[in-house]
VOLOGU-472126 format. One line per field, with one value per residue: residue number from 1; chain; x, y, z of N, C-alpha, C, O in turn. Coordinates in steps of 0.2 Angstrom, whole numbers. Layout:
num <- (NUM/...)
cadena <- (A/...)
nc1 <- (X/...)
nc2 <- (Y/...)
nc3 <- (Z/...)
cac1 <- (X/...)
cac2 <- (Y/...)
cac3 <- (Z/...)
cc1 <- (X/...)
cc2 <- (Y/...)
cc3 <- (Z/...)
oc1 <- (X/...)
oc2 <- (Y/...)
oc3 <- (Z/...)
This chain:
num <- (1/2/3/4/5/6/7/8/9/10/11/12/13/14/15/16/17/18/19/20/21/22/23/24/25/26/27/28/29/30/31/32/33/34/35/36/37/38/39/40/41/42/43/44/45/46/47/48/49/50/51/52/53/54/55/56/57/58/59/60/61/62/63/64/65/66/67/68/69/70/71/72/73/74/75/76/77/78/79/80/81/82/83/84/85/86/87/88/89/90/91/92/93/94/95/96/97/98/99/100/101/102/103/104/105/106/107/108/109/110/111/112/113/114/115/116/117/118/119/120/121/122/123/124/125/126/127/128/129/130/131/132/133/134/135/136/137/138/139/140/141/142/143/144/145/146/147/148/149/150/151/152/153/154/155/156/157/158/159/160/161/162/163/164/165/166/167/168/169/170/171/172/173/174/175/176/177/178/179/180/181/182/183/184/185/186/187/188/189/190/191/192/193/194/195/196/197/198/199/200/201/202/203/204/205/206/207/208/209/210/211/212/213/214/215/216/217/218/219/220/221/222/223/224/225/226/227/228/229/230/231/232/233/234/235/236/237/238/239/240/241/242/243/244/245/246/247/248/249/250/251/252/253/254/255/256/257/258/259/260/261/262/263/264/265/266/267/268/269/270/271/272/273/274/275/276/277/278/279/280/281/282/283/284/285/286/287/288/289/290/291/292/293/294/295/296/297/298/299/300/301/302/303/304/305/306/307/308/309/310/311/312/313/314/315/316/317/318/319/320/321/322/323/324/325/326/327/328/329/330/331/332/333/334/335/336)
cadena <- (A/A/A/A/A/A/A/A/A/A/A/A/A/A/A/A/A/A/A/A/A/A/A/A/A/A/A/A/A/A/A/A/A/A/A/A/A/A/A/A/A/A/A/A/A/A/A/A/A/A/A/A/A/A/A/A/A/A/A/A/A/A/A/A/A/A/A/A/A/A/A/A/A/A/A/A/A/A/A/A/A/A/A/A/A/A/A/A/A/A/A/A/A/A/A/A/A/A/A/A/A/A/A/A/A/A/A/A/A/A/A/A/A/A/A/A/A/A/A/A/A/A/A/A/A/A/A/A/A/A/A/A/A/A/A/A/A/A/A/A/A/A/A/A/A/A/A/A/A/A/A/A/A/A/A/A/A/A/A/A/A/A/A/A/A/A/A/A/A/A/A/A/A/A/A/A/A/A/A/A/A/A/A/A/A/A/A/A/A/A/A/A/A/A/A/A/A/A/A/A/A/A/A/A/A/A/A/A/A/A/A/A/A/A/A/A/A/A/A/A/A/A/A/A/A/A/A/A/A/A/A/A/A/A/A/A/A/A/A/A/A/A/A/A/A/A/A/A/A/A/A/A/A/A/A/A/A/A/A/A/A/A/A/A/A/A/A/A/A/A/A/A/A/A/A/A/A/A/A/A/A/A/A/A/A/A/A/A/A/A/A/A/A/A/A/A/A/A/A/A/A/A/A/A/A/A/A/A/A/A/A/A/A/A/A/A/A/A/A/A/A/A/A/A/A/A/A/A/A/A/A/A/A/A/A/A)
nc1 <- (-81/-72/-69/-53/-47/-37/-33/-33/-22/-15/-20/-9/-4/2/8/-2/1/-4/-11/-25/-31/-30/-39/-39/-34/-43/-56/-54/-51/-64/-72/-82/-77/-63/-63/-68/-60/-50/-53/-58/-48/-39/-45/-44/-30/-27/-35/-27/-15/-18/-21/-10/-2/-8/-6/8/16/26/18/22/24/13/1/-11/-10/-4/-11/-19/-33/-44/-41/-49/-59/-74/-68/-58/-63/-72/-62/-56/-67/-66/-55/-56/-66/-58/-51/-44/-44/-35/-45/-52/-46/-35/-35/-36/-50/-64/-66/-80/-96/-100/-88/-81/-91/-89/-75/-80/-88/-79/-71/-81/-83/-70/-70/-81/-77/-66/-75/-81/-71/-68/-60/-65/-75/-94/-99/-89/-87/-100/-100/-89/-92/-102/-102/-108/-113/-109/-118/-126/-125/-118/-119/-121/-105/-96/-102/-111/-109/-109/-119/-111/-98/-97/-98/-85/-77/-79/-73/-59/-56/-57/-50/-38/-24/-20/-27/-33/-39/-52/-55/-56/-67/-77/-77/-81/-93/-101/-102/-107/-120/-125/-121/-114/-104/-86/-79/-87/-85/-73/-74/-83/-88/-86/-94/-105/-112/-125/-126/-136/-148/-142/-138/-131/-125/-122/-112/-112/-111/-111/-112/-122/-131/-137/-146/-142/-144/-137/-135/-141/-131/-121/-118/-113/-101/-95/-96/-86/-75/-74/-73/-59/-54/-53/-57/-72/-74/-71/-61/-71/-65/-49/-30/-21/-6/8/13/2/-2/-15/-19/-24/-28/-39/-44/-41/-49/-44/-37/-48/-53/-40/-41/-52/-48/-37/-44/-52/-43/-35/-46/-48/-57/-66/-61/-66/-75/-76/-87/-94/-101/-110/-118/-123/-130/-141/-147/-150/-160/-171/-174/-180/-192/-192/-198/-193/-190/-187/-175/-168/-167/-158/-147/-144/-145/-147/-157/-170/-168/-156/-154/-163/-155/-148/-157/-160/-170/-178/-168/-168/-181/-181/-172/-179/-189/-181/-180/-191/-192/-193/-182/-170/-167/-163/-151/-144)
nc2 <- (343/350/367/372/361/356/346/341/340/351/347/338/343/345/360/372/374/382/396/398/389/388/390/399/411/412/413/426/435/436/443/458/471/481/483/473/462/464/463/448/442/444/438/424/421/424/413/402/404/401/389/381/388/380/369/367/372/383/397/405/419/424/414/408/408/397/386/372/371/364/352/352/344/340/338/346/359/361/361/373/382/380/386/399/403/406/418/433/451/467/480/497/502/495/481/464/457/445/441/449/442/445/448/435/427/432/427/413/415/419/407/397/403/401/388/385/388/379/368/373/373/359/353/348/336/335/329/329/344/349/343/349/364/363/372/379/396/409/412/429/446/463/480/493/499/516/532/547/563/579/592/604/600/596/610/614/607/612/624/622/620/629/639/634/637/629/623/610/611/618/607/597/603/602/588/584/589/583/569/572/576/567/554/545/530/528/523/525/539/542/536/544/556/569/571/566/574/584/601/610/602/598/584/568/555/540/526/511/497/480/485/494/506/524/539/554/567/582/595/612/621/611/610/622/623/612/618/628/619/614/624/625/619/618/605/596/582/568/561/566/570/573/571/582/590/594/607/613/611/603/587/575/562/550/551/538/526/527/538/546/543/548/561/565/562/570/583/582/581/594/602/598/587/574/557/551/544/541/533/536/548/544/536/547/553/545/543/555/559/550/553/565/561/557/542/525/518/527/532/521/519/531/528/516/504/486/479/484/481/484/497/501/498/510/517/529/533/523/521/533/533/523/528/539/532/526/538/540/535/536/545/549/566/573/569/572)
nc3 <- (453/466/469/469/468/457/445/433/420/405/390/377/362/346/340/331/314/303/302/297/303/316/331/340/334/323/329/336/326/320/327/329/334/336/351/355/351/357/372/372/366/377/388/384/383/396/403/397/402/416/415/412/423/434/429/431/422/411/406/396/383/376/378/373/360/356/364/366/361/355/360/372/384/393/406/407/404/415/426/422/425/437/442/437/446/457/456/459/459/462/470/472/483/484/489/486/477/474/457/448/445/431/426/426/419/407/403/403/391/380/382/377/364/357/358/350/337/335/332/322/312/311/321/332/338/336/347/356/358/362/375/382/381/390/402/417/418/430/445/450/452/451/456/444/437/439/437/440/429/434/432/437/437/422/418/424/416/404/405/408/395/388/392/388/376/366/349/355/364/360/353/363/370/361/358/372/374/364/369/382/378/369/373/367/363/368/358/347/347/342/329/322/308/298/288/292/299/302/302/302/306/317/318/321/311/317/319/326/339/332/318/318/312/318/322/330/339/343/357/356/361/362/348/346/350/344/331/331/333/321/312/313/302/284/279/273/275/282/297/312/324/328/330/340/337/347/345/339/326/317/315/302/304/312/330/342/352/364/364/366/378/385/383/391/404/406/405/416/426/425/428/442/446/452/448/432/418/400/398/410/405/395/404/412/403/399/410/415/404/408/418/416/409/398/387/389/378/367/373/373/360/357/362/356/361/361/368/378/394/395/395/406/417/419/426/437/446/453/463/470/475/483/493/497/504/514/521/526/538/557/565/579/583/593/603/614)
cac1 <- (-75/-72/-65/-47/-44/-35/-29/-32/-16/-15/-19/-3/-5/7/6/-6/5/-8/-15/-31/-35/-28/-45/-39/-34/-49/-60/-52/-53/-71/-76/-83/-76/-56/-62/-71/-56/-45/-57/-59/-41/-36/-47/-40/-23/-28/-36/-22/-10/-20/-22/-4/2/-11/-2/15/20/26/13/23/22/6/-2/-17/-10/-3/-14/-24/-42/-48/-41/-52/-65/-77/-65/-54/-68/-74/-56/-55/-72/-65/-50/-61/-68/-54/-47/-46/-39/-36/-50/-48/-42/-29/-36/-40/-56/-66/-68/-87/-99/-99/-82/-80/-94/-86/-70/-83/-91/-73/-71/-85/-82/-64/-72/-86/-72/-62/-80/-83/-65/-67/-54/-67/-82/-98/-101/-83/-89/-106/-99/-84/-94/-108/-102/-113/-112/-109/-124/-124/-124/-116/-121/-117/-99/-95/-103/-114/-106/-116/-119/-107/-93/-96/-94/-78/-72/-78/-69/-52/-55/-59/-43/-32/-21/-20/-34/-34/-44/-58/-58/-60/-74/-83/-78/-85/-101/-104/-101/-112/-127/-127/-120/-110/-98/-79/-76/-92/-83/-67/-76/-87/-84/-88/-98/-110/-114/-129/-126/-143/-153/-139/-140/-125/-125/-117/-112/-112/-109/-114/-113/-130/-132/-143/-146/-141/-145/-132/-139/-139/-125/-115/-117/-108/-94/-93/-95/-79/-69/-74/-70/-53/-52/-57/-61/-80/-76/-64/-64/-73/-61/-42/-26/-18/1/9/14/-5/-5/-21/-19/-30/-30/-45/-41/-42/-54/-40/-35/-54/-53/-36/-44/-56/-43/-32/-47/-55/-37/-34/-52/-47/-63/-64/-60/-72/-72/-81/-93/-99/-105/-116/-122/-126/-135/-147/-151/-155/-166/-175/-177/-184/-198/-191/-200/-187/-190/-184/-168/-164/-165/-155/-140/-141/-145/-151/-162/-172/-166/-150/-156/-167/-150/-145/-162/-158/-177/-178/-164/-172/-188/-178/-169/-185/-192/-179/-179/-197/-191/-192/-174/-170/-163/-159/-149/-140)
cac2 <- (344/354/372/372/354/357/339/340/343/354/342/339/343/348/367/373/379/385/401/397/382/390/391/406/416/412/417/433/439/435/447/464/477/480/483/465/457/464/459/441/438/445/432/417/421/424/406/398/405/399/382/381/389/376/362/366/373/390/399/409/427/423/408/408/406/388/382/366/372/359/347/353/341/342/340/353/366/361/364/381/386/381/391/406/406/407/423/440/456/472/484/503/502/489/475/460/455/440/443/449/437/448/446/427/424/435/422/407/415/418/400/394/405/398/381/384/389/374/364/375/371/353/352/345/332/337/328/334/352/349/342/353/370/365/374/384/403/410/417/434/453/468/486/496/503/523/537/551/568/584/599/609/596/597/616/615/603/615/631/623/619/636/643/630/640/625/621/604/614/618/600/593/605/599/581/582/592/578/565/574/577/562/548/540/527/532/520/528/545/541/535/550/558/576/571/563/579/590/607/613/599/596/578/564/548/535/520/508/490/477/489/496/516/527/547/556/575/586/601/618/622/607/612/629/621/609/621/632/616/610/629/626/615/618/600/594/575/565/561/571/573/572/572/589/590/599/612/616/609/598/581/572/555/550/549/531/527/526/546/549/542/552/568/565/561/576/588/582/582/600/604/595/585/567/551/550/540/543/531/540/553/539/535/552/555/540/545/562/558/546/558/570/558/553/535/520/515/531/531/514/520/535/526/510/497/482/478/490/480/486/505/501/498/516/522/533/534/517/523/538/531/518/532/542/527/526/544/541/531/541/545/554/570/576/564/576)
cac3 <- (455/469/469/473/467/451/444/425/415/399/385/373/355/340/338/323/309/298/305/295/306/323/333/344/328/320/333/337/319/317/330/325/335/340/357/357/349/363/377/371/368/384/392/382/385/404/403/394/408/422/416/411/430/438/428/434/416/411/401/389/383/373/379/370/352/354/369/362/362/352/364/379/385/398/412/406/405/422/428/420/428/445/441/436/453/463/453/462/457/465/469/471/489/483/491/481/477/469/451/448/441/425/422/427/413/400/402/399/385/377/380/372/358/354/356/344/332/334/331/314/308/311/324/338/335/339/354/361/359/367/381/382/381/394/409/419/420/436/446/454/448/454/453/438/439/436/440/435/429/436/427/438/433/415/417/425/410/398/406/407/387/385/394/386/372/359/345/358/370/355/351/369/372/358/360/379/374/360/374/387/375/365/376/363/367/366/351/342/345/339/322/320/303/296/282/295/303/298/308/302/310/323/319/318/311/322/318/333/339/327/314/317/312/322/323/335/340/348/360/353/366/360/341/344/353/339/325/333/332/314/309/312/297/278/277/275/275/285/304/316/330/326/336/339/339/353/342/338/320/318/310/297/305/317/336/345/358/370/365/369/386/388/383/397/409/405/407/424/431/425/432/448/447/454/442/427/411/394/399/413/401/392/410/414/397/400/417/414/399/411/424/412/407/391/388/389/370/364/377/370/352/355/363/353/364/358/374/384/399/397/396/411/421/420/428/444/448/459/468/474/478/489/498/499/508/521/525/530/546/561/568/584/581/600/608/620)
cc1 <- (-75/-67/-58/-43/-42/-32/-28/-26/-18/-14/-13/-5/0/6/4/-2/2/-12/-22/-35/-33/-36/-45/-38/-39/-55/-59/-54/-60/-75/-75/-79/-68/-56/-64/-65/-50/-47/-56/-52/-37/-37/-45/-33/-23/-29/-31/-17/-11/-20/-15/0/-1/-8/5/20/20/22/16/21/14/3/-7/-17/-9/-6/-19/-31/-46/-47/-44/-56/-69/-74/-60/-57/-71/-67/-54/-60/-70/-59/-52/-61/-64/-49/-48/-42/-40/-41/-48/-45/-36/-30/-39/-46/-58/-68/-76/-89/-100/-93/-79/-83/-91/-80/-74/-85/-84/-71/-75/-85/-76/-66/-78/-81/-69/-67/-80/-76/-64/-62/-57/-73/-87/-101/-95/-85/-94/-104/-94/-87/-100/-104/-105/-111/-112/-115/-120/-125/-122/-120/-116/-111/-100/-100/-108/-111/-110/-113/-113/-99/-91/-94/-89/-74/-72/-74/-61/-50/-54/-51/-37/-30/-21/-27/-37/-40/-50/-60/-60/-65/-79/-84/-83/-93/-105/-105/-106/-120/-129/-126/-118/-105/-90/-78/-82/-89/-77/-69/-81/-84/-88/-92/-105/-113/-117/-131/-133/-147/-149/-139/-132/-127/-120/-117/-108/-110/-114/-116/-120/-128/-138/-142/-146/-142/-141/-136/-136/-132/-118/-114/-112/-102/-91/-91/-87/-74/-69/-72/-63/-49/-56/-61/-68/-80/-70/-66/-66/-69/-53/-37/-23/-10/3/10/9/-7/-10/-20/-26/-32/-36/-41/-43/-46/-50/-37/-41/-53/-46/-37/-48/-53/-40/-38/-50/-50/-36/-42/-52/-53/-60/-64/-67/-70/-77/-88/-99/-102/-112/-120/-126/-132/-142/-150/-154/-160/-172/-179/-181/-191/-197/-193/-194/-185/-185/-176/-165/-161/-159/-148/-139/-140/-150/-157/-164/-171/-160/-150/-159/-162/-148/-151/-161/-166/-178/-173/-165/-176/-186/-175/-174/-188/-189/-179/-186/-197/-190/-185/-173/-165/-159/-157/-143/-144)
cc2 <- (350/361/371/366/354/351/338/343/345/349/344/339/348/356/368/377/382/389/401/392/384/393/398/411/418/415/424/438/439/441/454/470/476/479/475/460/458/460/452/438/438/439/425/417/421/416/401/398/402/391/380/381/383/368/362/369/380/392/403/415/428/418/404/405/400/384/378/366/365/353/346/347/343/342/344/360/367/364/371/385/386/385/397/408/408/414/429/446/463/477/492/505/498/483/471/457/450/444/444/443/438/445/438/425/427/429/417/409/416/411/396/397/401/391/379/384/384/368/365/373/364/351/348/342/335/335/330/342/352/348/348/360/370/366/380/392/403/415/423/440/457/475/489/500/510/526/543/558/573/589/603/606/597/604/619/612/608/623/629/622/625/640/639/634/637/624/614/606/615/611/597/596/603/593/579/583/586/572/566/575/572/554/541/537/529/529/524/536/545/540/540/553/565/577/569/567/584/596/611/610/595/588/574/557/544/530/516/501/487/479/493/504/518/535/548/564/578/592/606/620/617/608/617/627/617/612/625/626/614/617/630/623/617/612/599/587/572/565/568/574/570/575/580/588/596/607/617/615/603/594/579/565/556/548/542/533/528/534/548/548/547/559/570/566/568/582/589/583/589/603/602/591/575/562/552/546/543/539/533/547/549/537/540/554/551/542/551/563/554/551/564/567/555/545/531/518/520/533/526/515/525/533/519/504/492/480/482/488/482/493/504/501/504/520/524/533/530/519/527/537/527/523/535/537/526/533/545/539/537/540/549/559/574/570/566/573)
cc3 <- (461/469/473/470/459/448/436/422/408/394/380/367/351/340/332/319/304/303/304/300/314/326/336/339/325/323/334/332/318/323/327/326/337/348/360/357/356/370/377/370/374/389/390/384/393/406/401/400/414/421/414/419/433/437/428/427/415/406/395/388/380/372/374/362/350/359/364/363/360/355/370/379/391/405/412/408/413/427/428/424/435/446/441/443/457/461/458/457/461/464/470/477/490/487/487/485/473/462/451/443/433/421/423/419/407/400/398/392/380/376/375/365/354/353/349/338/330/331/323/310/308/314/330/333/338/346/358/363/363/374/384/386/387/401/410/420/427/438/450/449/453/451/448/442/435/440/436/435/430/432/428/436/426/414/417/419/405/399/407/400/386/386/391/377/364/356/350/363/366/355/357/371/368/358/368/378/370/364/379/383/368/369/372/366/364/359/345/342/341/331/319/312/302/292/285/299/300/304/308/307/317/323/316/316/315/321/323/333/334/321/313/317/316/320/329/336/344/351/356/356/364/352/341/345/347/332/326/332/325/309/309/306/290/277/278/275/279/292/308/322/328/332/333/340/343/349/339/330/321/313/308/300/311/324/337/351/365/369/367/376/389/387/389/402/411/407/414/429/431/429/440/451/450/448/439/420/406/395/403/410/397/398/412/409/398/405/417/409/402/417/422/409/401/391/386/382/366/367/373/362/351/357/360/356/360/363/378/391/401/398/404/417/423/423/435/448/455/465/473/477/484/494/501/505/514/524/528/537/551/564/573/582/588/604/612/626)
oc1 <- (-80/-61/-58/-37/-47/-26/-24/-26/-23/-8/-12/-9/1/0/6/-1/5/-15/-26/-41/-36/-38/-49/-41/-41/-59/-64/-57/-61/-81/-71/-77/-66/-52/-62/-64/-47/-43/-54/-50/-33/-33/-45/-31/-19/-25/-31/-15/-7/-18/-14/3/3/-8/8/26/16/23/13/16/10/3/-7/-21/-10/-5/-22/-33/-51/-51/-43/-57/-66/-76/-58/-55/-72/-68/-52/-59/-71/-58/-50/-59/-65/-44/-54/-37/-45/-42/-42/-42/-32/-24/-43/-48/-55/-70/-80/-86/-100/-93/-74/-80/-91/-80/-72/-85/-85/-70/-73/-87/-78/-64/-78/-82/-69/-65/-80/-78/-59/-59/-53/-76/-86/-104/-96/-84/-94/-106/-96/-86/-103/-104/-106/-105/-115/-118/-115/-126/-122/-123/-110/-111/-104/-102/-107/-109/-115/-108/-109/-95/-85/-89/-86/-68/-67/-72/-57/-44/-48/-48/-31/-34/-22/-32/-43/-45/-55/-66/-65/-70/-85/-89/-86/-97/-111/-109/-110/-125/-133/-130/-120/-101/-89/-75/-80/-92/-77/-66/-83/-78/-94/-95/-110/-117/-115/-135/-136/-150/-151/-140/-128/-131/-114/-122/-102/-108/-119/-120/-123/-124/-143/-137/-150/-140/-142/-140/-131/-128/-112/-109/-107/-98/-85/-87/-84/-69/-63/-70/-61/-43/-62/-66/-71/-86/-64/-70/-64/-69/-52/-38/-23/-9/-1/8/10/-12/-8/-20/-31/-37/-37/-36/-47/-47/-52/-36/-40/-53/-47/-33/-48/-54/-40/-36/-49/-50/-36/-41/-56/-54/-54/-67/-72/-64/-81/-93/-105/-107/-118/-126/-132/-138/-148/-156/-160/-164/-178/-185/-185/-195/-202/-191/-189/-179/-180/-172/-159/-156/-156/-143/-134/-136/-155/-162/-160/-173/-158/-146/-157/-163/-147/-150/-160/-166/-180/-175/-165/-177/-189/-177/-174/-189/-192/-179/-187/-201/-187/-182/-174/-160/-154/-160/-138/-142)
oc2 <- (354/359/370/367/351/352/334/349/342/346/350/335/354/357/365/383/387/386/403/391/380/398/402/416/424/419/428/443/444/442/457/474/471/475/472/455/454/456/449/433/434/437/421/413/418/413/396/393/400/388/374/377/379/364/357/367/383/389/403/417/433/415/399/401/397/378/381/362/362/348/341/344/348/346/347/365/372/369/374/390/391/388/401/414/411/415/430/444/463/480/493/510/498/480/473/455/450/450/439/441/434/442/437/421/424/427/415/405/413/409/391/394/399/388/374/380/382/363/360/371/362/347/346/343/337/339/333/345/356/352/351/362/375/362/384/392/399/419/423/439/456/475/488/504/511/524/543/560/573/590/606/610/599/606/623/614/609/626/634/622/626/643/641/634/640/625/612/602/613/609/593/593/602/591/574/580/585/568/561/574/573/549/536/539/531/532/526/540/549/543/538/552/565/582/569/565/587/596/614/613/591/586/576/554/545/527/516/499/490/477/493/508/514/536/546/567/576/595/606/622/619/607/617/629/618/609/625/628/613/616/634/624/617/612/601/585/575/569/573/580/564/579/582/585/601/612/623/617/598/595/581/563/561/545/540/538/531/536/552/554/549/563/575/571/570/586/594/586/592/608/605/591/572/563/552/545/547/542/532/550/552/536/539/557/554/542/552/567/555/551/567/571/552/542/533/517/518/535/527/513/524/535/516/500/494/478/485/492/483/495/507/503/505/526/519/532/532/517/526/541/527/522/536/539/525/533/549/541/542/534/555/558/577/567/562/575)
oc3 <- (460/469/479/469/455/449/434/421/405/394/379/365/354/339/327/321/301/308/309/300/318/324/334/341/325/320/333/333/315/322/324/322/340/351/365/361/358/373/382/373/375/392/394/387/396/409/405/403/418/426/417/421/434/441/426/427/417/401/389/391/381/367/371/359/345/359/359/366/363/353/373/373/394/410/417/411/416/431/433/427/438/452/445/445/462/464/461/453/464/458/469/477/494/488/483/490/468/461/453/438/429/416/419/415/402/394/392/388/375/371/371/360/349/348/346/333/324/327/319/305/304/311/334/328/343/350/363/369/367/379/389/392/389/406/406/423/430/434/452/443/459/446/448/447/431/445/430/440/427/429/424/434/424/411/414/419/402/394/407/398/383/381/392/373/358/359/349/365/369/355/356/373/370/359/369/381/371/362/380/387/364/368/372/371/358/355/340/337/336/327/314/311/304/292/282/303/296/308/313/311/320/329/312/320/314/321/324/327/332/318/307/321/317/317/333/331/350/348/353/351/364/350/337/342/345/328/321/330/322/303/306/305/291/274/283/275/279/294/307/324/326/336/328/344/343/351/338/328/324/307/309/298/314/324/333/354/370/375/372/379/394/390/393/406/416/411/418/434/436/433/444/457/449/443/442/418/407/394/402/414/396/397/413/411/397/404/419/410/399/418/426/406/398/396/383/380/363/363/370/359/346/354/362/355/357/359/381/395/407/402/409/422/429/424/438/454/460/470/479/481/489/500/508/510/519/530/533/541/549/565/572/580/588/607/614/632)
C-alpha cells in the first residue's frame, strides 16, 4: 500500500463491556511505570484517532478505549503504518517536521503491545495476531536531543536557590545537586527516600526502571546541600524530596516527576539560562564521567542502563575528535 492511500475502514465491533477483557485497558495496566503507561496510552489514543479520522469518523475523547483492537488484521496495521509515516509535529521553530523514526517506532511498539494483549486474552487467533503485528519498524536515526549543563550554569542555578527565602530554595539546591552528581532520572528523584540515603557513605539506593535497584554516590558538595535540606525536618523516613507550600511549610508527600521538572524550569528561568530539562543533567553526568576516563561499564552501572550501547550514545569524545579533524583543514585567514 502506498503512503497516502488509506482505504481500509475501521473494523466494527461492539464495545467491550468487561474492562478485564479490554485489550487497551489491560495492556496499559500491565506497563510497569506511570511514565510508560502515559506514553503508550497516548500513542494508542493517537493511532485510534488517526484511523477514525482517515475513515471519516469522529474519534471521540478517548478513542483507544473503545477501538476494536482485536479486530485489526494485516491490512489495518499496514494502513496504520502508512498513517504514522505521514504525521508531523511542530519543531522548536514552529515549523512542521516529520515524526522521528524513534517516535514512529514507539507507536508501532504500542500497537504490537495491544495486539499481543488481545491475543493473550483470547480475542485474536494466533494466525491473525502474527499477521497483524508483522509491520516493519521505520529505519533511520536522529542525534540525541538535549544538551549538556555546563559548570558555570550549575553554579548559577545554585546561586538563585541560595538567594530564595523559602525552604524550597534549599530543597531545589539539593535536588539539582543530586541530579548533577548522580545522573538520576526525574522519576527516580521523585521516588527517593530518606531511609535509602547513608550520609556517611554518601550513598543512595535508587530503584529505577524495571524495578532494578542500584547504588549511587553523591559528590561531597552535593552531600552538604542535601544535608541542609534534610535537616529542615526531624523525619528519618519518608520521601527525600517533598513539596513546599507557598507559606514555607514543608509537606510530607513525595514530589511528582512533573514537579521535579518544574523545579528545574523555575530555577533556570530565575538564573536567566537557556532551556534545560532534568534529563540534561543525566546526559551531562554520563558525558562528564566518560570525559574523565571512567570506563563504560562503570558508567552504565551508575546510571542503570540495561545496555552499554545506550550509555555509549552519550559519549561526547567522538564528536570532539571529528571537530578536531575538521579544524586540521587549511582555511584562508587573510581574505582582504
